[in-house]
N, C-alpha and C positions, 0 to 999 in steps of 0.2 A: 214737368219737364224731366226727362231722364238724365242723370249725370253719374259719373263715376266718383264715389266718395273717396276712393284711394287717391285719385288725382287731387282732389281738394285738400286732403290731409298732407300730401307731399308738398303742395304749393304753400301751405300754411307753415310747415315745419322747416322747409329748406332755408329760409333766411337765417333762422336761429342756429341751425346746425352748421351752415357754412361759416357764420360769424365765429362760432366756437372752434371750428376746424382751422380757420385761418389764424387764430391766435398762436397756435403751435406750428403752423405752416404758412407763414406770411407770403411766400412766393406763389401761393395758389391764386390763380386768376378767378375773379368773381364777376367778370363781364356778363352781359345778358346772354351771349352765345354759349358760354360755358355753363351758365345756370340752366339754360334750356336743354343742353346736352345731359347735364346731371339729372334733370327731371325725367327726361326720356329714358335714360338708362335705369334709373330707380324704378320707374313705373313698369318697365319691362321685366323687372325682377319680382314684382309684387302682383298678387291676384287682384283683379278688379272687383269692386263692390258697388254695383249699380243700385241707385235709389231713385224713387220717383216723387216722393213727398217729403215735406219737412219732418214728418213723424219718422219716416224711414231714415232720414239723415241723422236725426237725434238718436234713434236706436242703434244705428251703425256706429256712431261716434262713441256711445257708451260701451258697445261691444268691443270696439278697438281698444279702449282704455282698460277694459277688464281682462281681456285674453291675450295681452301682449302684442296687439296689433301695432301700437305706437313704437314699441321696441323694434319690431320687424321693419317698420318704415325708416326709423333712424339708421338701422344697419344697412338698408338698401341705399339710402342717400349717402351715407359715409363711404360705402363701397364705390358708388358712382363718382363721388368727389375725387377719390383717389385715382380712379381710372381716367377721368377727364383731365385731372392735373398732370398726369403722366403723359397724356397724349391729346393736348388741346387741338381743336380743328384749325386754329389760327396761329400766326406767328407768336412765339412765347413772349416777345417784347411788346406786344399789343396790350394796352391798358384794359 
């Protein structure tokens, strides 16, 4: 089955990055709507990396770790968090 490894990496890293970000920015909303907006914005900033097999997934993961792909994903997620925090799609008083 074909899937975008970049999406998998963003899903995996988002909770950790959001947790760290909210330590210094506790007013940041972490609801599911904001998390989905963050993911969408981050993914739109990143190139897709499609894989078809488990071997392709492993090779792509290793490649991401070696050539700075993880840092690129962290930067995109952080940028998206800031953007969504400044302009949430819902009322700011919503939990």
